C-alpha positions in Angstrom: -3.6 55.7 -66.7 -1.2 57.5 -64.4 2.5 58.0 -63.9 4.7 58.0 -60.8 7.7 60.1 -61.5 10.7 58.9 -59.5 13.5 61.5 -59.5 17.0 60.7 -58.2 18.5 63.9 -56.6 22.0 64.4 -55.3 22.9 68.1 -54.5 20.7 69.3 -57.3 19.3 72.5 -55.8 20.0 74.5 -59.0 18.0 72.1 -61.1 15.1 71.2 -58.9 13.0 74.3 -59.4 12.8 73.9 -63.2 12.5 70.1 -62.9 9.4 70.4 -60.7 8.0 73.3 -62.7 8.1 71.4 -66.0 6.8 68.2 -64.4 3.8 70.1 -63.0 3.2 71.5 -66.5 2.8 68.1 -68.1 -0.5 67.8 -70.1 -3.0 65.0 -70.4 -1.4 62.8 -67.7 -2.1 62.2 -64.0 1.2 62.5 -62.0 2.6 61.9 -58.6 6.2 63.1 -57.9 8.6 61.2 -55.8 12.1 62.5 -55.2 14.7 60.2 -53.8 17.2 62.6 -52.1 20.7 61.1 -51.9 21.6 62.8 -48.5 22.2 66.1 -50.3 24.3 68.7 -48.5 23.0 71.7 -50.4 19.6 73.4 -50.2 17.8 70.5 -51.9 15.8 69.5 -48.9 14.8 73.1 -48.2 13.4 73.3 -51.7 11.6 70.0 -51.5 10.0 70.8 -48.2 8.4 73.8 -49.8 6.5 71.5 -52.2 3.9 69.7 -50.1 2.8 67.5 -52.9 6.2 66.0 -53.5 7.0 62.7 -51.7 10.5 62.6 -50.4 12.5 59.4 -49.8 16.1 59.3 -48.7 18.9 56.9 -49.8 22.7 57.1 -49.6 24.4 58.3 -52.9 27.1 55.6 -52.8 24.6 52.9 -53.5 24.0 54.2 -57.0 21.3 55.6 -59.3 19.0 52.6 -59.6 19.2 51.7 -55.9 17.7 55.2 -55.4 15.1 54.6 -58.0 14.2 51.3 -56.3 13.7 53.0 -53.0 11.3 55.4 -54.7 9.2 52.6 -56.2 8.1 51.5 -52.7 6.2 54.8 -52.5 4.7 54.8 -56.0 1.0 54.1 -56.5 0.5 54.7 -60.2 0.3 52.2 -63.1 3.4 53.5 -64.9 6.8 54.6 -63.6 9.0 57.3 -65.0 12.6 57.4 -63.8 14.7 60.4 -64.3 17.7 62.4 -62.9 17.3 65.8 -61.2 19.3 67.7 -63.8 16.5 67.6 -66.4 13.5 69.5 -67.6 10.7 68.4 -70.0 8.5 69.5 -72.8 4.8 69.7 -71.7 3.7 66.6 -73.7 6.7 64.5 -72.8 5.1 62.0 -70.4 1.8 61.8 -72.3 3.7 60.9 -75.5 5.6 58.2 -73.6 2.6 56.8 -71.8 0.5 56.4 -74.9 2.9 53.8 -76.2 2.7 51.6 -73.1 0.5 48.6 -73.9 0.3 45.2 -72.3 -1.8 43.9 -75.2 1.0 44.8 -77.7 3.7 43.8 -75.3 5.2 47.3 -75.2 6.5 47.7 -71.6 9.1 50.5 -71.9 9.2 53.8 -73.8 12.3 55.9 -74.3 12.3 59.7 -74.8 14.9 61.5 -76.8 17.3 63.7 -74.9 18.9 67.1 -75.7 21.5 69.0 -73.7 20.2 71.3 -71.0 20.2 74.4 -73.4 18.4 72.4 -76.1 20.8 73.0 -78.9 22.4 69.6 -79.2 20.8 66.1 -79.2 22.5 63.6 -76.9 20.3 60.5 -76.9 18.0 59.1 -79.7 16.8 55.6 -80.4 19.5 52.9 -80.2 20.3 50.2 -82.7 23.0 47.4 -82.7 25.8 47.2 -85.2 28.1 44.2 -85.7 31.3 46.2 -85.0 34.1 45.8 -82.4 33.6 47.9 -79.3 35.7 47.1 -76.3 33.4 49.1 -74.1 30.3 47.1 -74.9 28.8 44.3 -72.9 29.4 42.1 -75.9 32.6 43.5 -77.6 31.7 42.2 -81.1 28.5 44.4 -81.1 28.2 48.1 -80.6 25.2 50.1 -79.3 24.7 53.1 -81.6 22.4 56.1 -81.5 20.1 56.4 -84.5 17.9 59.4 -85.3 16.2 57.2 -87.9 14.3 55.3 -85.3 10.8 56.8 -85.4 7.9 57.2 -83.0 6.8 53.8 -81.5 9.5 51.9 -83.3 11.7 49.3 -81.4 14.9 50.6 -79.7 17.5 48.2 -78.3 17.4 49.9 -75.0 16.1 52.9 -73.1 18.3 55.3 -71.1 18.2 54.8 -67.3 18.6 58.6 -67.1 15.0 59.1 -68.3 12.6 56.2 -69.2 9.0 55.0 -68.6 8.0 51.5 -67.7 4.8 49.8 -67.0 4.6 49.0 -63.2 3.6 45.4 -63.7 6.4 44.9 -66.2 8.9 46.4 -63.8 7.7 44.0 -61.1 7.7 41.0 -63.5 11.4 41.7 -64.4 12.4 42.0 -60.7 13.1 45.7 -61.0 16.5 47.3 -61.3 19.6 45.3 -60.4 20.5 47.4 -57.4 24.1 46.1 -57.4 24.8 48.5 -60.3 26.1 52.0 -59.4 26.1 53.7 -62.8 26.2 52.5 -66.4 24.8 49.4 -68.1 21.9 49.1 -65.7 19.6 50.1 -68.5 21.1 47.4 -70.8 20.7 44.9 -68.0 17.0 45.8 -67.6 16.2 45.9 -71.3 17.9 42.5 -72.1 15.8 41.0 -69.3 12.6 42.6 -70.7 13.5 41.3 -74.2 14.0 37.8 -72.9 10.5 37.9 -71.5 9.0 39.2 -74.7 8.5 42.9 -73.8 9.4 45.6 -76.3 11.0 49.0 -75.7 10.1 51.7 -78.1 11.4 55.2 -79.0 9.5 58.5 -79.0 11.4 61.4 -80.7 8.8 64.0 -79.7 9.0 63.2 -76.0 11.7 65.7 -75.4 14.0 65.7 -72.3 16.7 68.3 -71.7 19.6 67.0 -69.6 22.7 68.6 -68.1 24.6 65.4 -68.9 27.9 64.8 -67.1 27.2 67.0 -64.1 27.1 64.1 -61.6 30.7 63.0 -62.5 32.2 66.0 -60.5 30.3 65.2 -57.3 32.0 63.7 -54.2 30.8 60.7 -52.4 31.9 61.5 -48.8 31.0 58.1 -47.3 32.9 56.3 -50.0 35.8 58.8 -49.9 35.9 59.1 -53.7 34.4 61.0 -56.6 31.5 59.9 -58.7 33.8 59.8 -61.8 36.2 57.3 -60.2 33.5 55.0 -58.7 31.7 55.3 -62.0 34.7 54.1 -64.0 35.4 51.2 -61.8 31.9 50.0 -61.3 31.0 50.7 -65.0 33.7 48.4 -66.2 32.5 45.8 -63.6 28.9 46.2 -64.7 29.9 45.5 -68.3 31.4 42.2 -67.2 28.4 41.4 -65.0 25.8 41.9 -67.7 27.9 39.5 -69.9 28.0 37.0 -67.0 24.3 37.2 -66.3 23.0 36.6 -69.8 25.7 35.2 -72.2 27.2 31.8 -72.7 30.6 31.5 -71.0 32.6 31.9 -74.2 31.1 35.4 -74.8 31.5 36.2 -71.1 35.2 35.3 -71.2 35.6 37.6 -74.3 34.3 40.5 -72.3 36.6 39.7 -69.4 39.6 39.4 -71.8 38.9 42.9 -73.0 39.1 44.3 -69.5 42.3 42.3 -68.7 43.8 43.6 -72.0 42.8 47.2 -70.9 44.7 46.7 -67.6 47.8 45.4 -69.4 47.7 48.2 -72.0 47.4 50.9 -69.3 50.2 49.3 -67.3 52.6 49.1 -70.3 51.8 52.8 -71.2 52.5 53.8 -67.6 48.9 55.0 -67.1 49.1 53.5 -63.6 46.0 55.3 -62.2 43.8 53.8 -64.9 45.5 50.4 -64.5 44.6 50.5 -60.8 41.0 51.3 -61.7 41.0 48.4 -64.2 42.3 46.0 -61.6 39.7 47.2 -59.1 36.9 46.6 -61.6 38.1 43.0 -62.2 38.4 42.3 -58.4 34.9 43.8 -57.9 33.5 41.6 -60.6 34.9 38.5 -59.0 33.2 39.4 -55.7 29.9 39.8 -57.5 30.0 36.3 -59.1 28.0 34.4 -56.4 25.0 36.8 -57.0 25.4 36.3 -60.8 25.3 32.5 -60.5 22.1 32.8 -58.4 20.6 35.0 -61.1 21.6 32.6 -63.9 20.0 29.7 -62.0 16.7 31.6 -61.6 16.8 32.9 -65.2 17.6 29.7 -66.9 14.1 29.1 -68.3 14.2 32.5 -70.1 17.8 32.1 -71.2 17.0 28.7 -72.7 14.4 30.1 -75.0 16.1 33.5 -75.7 19.8 33.3 -74.9 21.5 36.7 -74.3 23.6 36.7 -77.5 20.3 36.4 -79.5 19.4 39.9 -78.3 22.1 41.3 -80.6 20.8 39.3 -83.6 17.2 40.5 -83.3 16.3 42.1 -86.7 14.2 44.8 -84.8 17.5 46.3 -83.6 19.2 46.5 -87.0 20.1 50.0 -88.4 17.3 51.5 -90.4 19.1 51.2 -93.8 16.1 51.8 -96.0 15.2 55.0 -94.2 18.8 56.2 -94.3 18.9 55.7 -98.1 15.6 57.5 -98.5 16.9 60.5 -96.5 20.1 60.6 -98.6 18.1 60.6 -101.8 
């Protein structure tokens, strides 16, 4: 088997050398490296041109992370796809450990590495389970996605991180790939709910270690959109939350998610947080404009939704907290 590594790069000159070095050092796996450069204005292209084996694709940054990933897939030739950001580096066995879990026979289509901060002294992403707890920032506010270090190698995780994940190429194509209308946030929940509806599992691999300079992208400026990544991320992230609900849930659950966003707008207005209130209003307006595309998706997805409705994703016993292991550890 082989892996096409698809990297999204936006002004990442200080990260690219270590990223490429640690990708080339991967053991027991055949790789091709594709970098989607988001019209960088730093020395990124100069660095990439010095690596003749790296395939470079260009895509505008304002379209978002997974739109860039999608552009890179068109150049990929391997049986598995590994998506990652530019501000990362990897342990030598990372991709091998992820690839060994992928199995069409066992219906395992996605594998999720654990992430540490760039210095390697703090863990920032483990396996994910679902807890029946109120979370206004969740796609279904009555359920919360929580990180769990108790999810072991090869065990089901509710979703992988879009920042670094591996997926079988045929599974990716069966799912229709990333929803490229997403800028940042919840694009991974969207993909993993779709995979779950079609009977594909996502598993966790603690020993596949990724080191990530998380949060770096928020300070970058999108010149064409005349805004910062952080502002666009807030607006579109709130919108994406509502769009995931609209794509997969029954209308009562969708309206609950919308109500939470309207309540956030009202609260920010009353508390005179007018800048945030403006962003909240923008997210609601953006979601309304995206509804025609959502309705088309629901029409095409109705066969899968009938057998596995979106709310049932949150009731799947595979995504429950690992209570037994937690008790064993405490003893």
